[in-house]
Steps between C-alpha positions, in 0.01 A plus 500: 500500500855588387552561132657201321869546423666262259745722309497561131582292201784715375752219493286319245506596132120478463201512735345185351312213654825303531687773688210571735471127572871472578495806718206373712653149505825634647304709754315183620812279505703748699223567750427856394144381444455255787246216517143628546561830327197601291602611154267767371536553127454876501754547783757280324443688172559832674806368691662365184376778269334270256140434388281242672516256199859375555429481873200276441704278264789484744272395789355220284848375427618523857199294598602225257848512662344438842616830646156665547141387534219646301164521679179612331411708806829594661699554184870416481682406823865400544501135616551452867785256574372175650668201650321265261629685200853522641517123561363429154742732320803353676384145460474561127840664487656209689349248256634689202848577632668162411383543138587870475849452653574206275393688185649831615847374581520330161392818315631795705731732305807688624303820449219384724751395770654845481161670543416266795833588669438869448155468661658322799749787536218753501297302751788486742568873459147636546327578831170576326276204559270580202803506268626178655169319444498610133865393449424167669215443254724593203775264626265198514341599167844502329556141618147402389550662162796277437266207464417620142151347545226753439219338693720411798644851510156659499375288788820561699484877441141519614580305816804720555286816475250375754791392722640853494188624683568254785870572508433871523253434782750277694782748471371705795440175692861375489740743331801290603389243239645738241868405570413131523315514168790673328735225616260239365472689168880497470516130560226435242672725249834318549323163447369633171847609402635147570197352323431294814137404458468298824648771718307782336176311537563426870604859576211653314245281676654576841509875417126497405409310822685757709317785324170318542549466876550873546219591262265259675570669832448848345163400347376350822605803704330735250181294513498508876544877501221545245243309707583649842 
């Protein structure tokens, strides 16, 4: 078995539970640790140059976030994307969108709009799909953050995190969706600028449905390949 390679934690100021959790979370969301990967504490500790204790704590937290599964016999395993989970996540996001857009447009600041526009510029400029997926998540999180509602933001962020796994998976299925998504993002952003709640809601729902269609196809193809 090849030795686990995850890179160091040099960019973080401290090798604490929080930084280890974030490092592993990013690796899962960006597909560096794909679904079904067994996470062995000793290997992770060696790869990240930390003790086993923060690894154990991080795995517990990632389990509560729905990114890994803890099994008494198999240990920690990155959750395998499923069609049922995908449908549930996007159904929940669709239900919450009218509320989040309404609150977000009313509260969004010029600074948040500036950050959102910068993220869009970066998405359009990059050809790295992992970077694009992360920028996409940040863009939607900026709009969700504008709601200024703690509980709603927390739910939306968690759904956005899980969605990133499926978006990353679907990128190889239909890479041309990138340009279409960027055009949709621009239109959503402009609706926020105009404070047009009706248009922003309609565009966001349509954007999610388009992403869902591609992700659904990717999950089904992956499942078919797994069981051949």
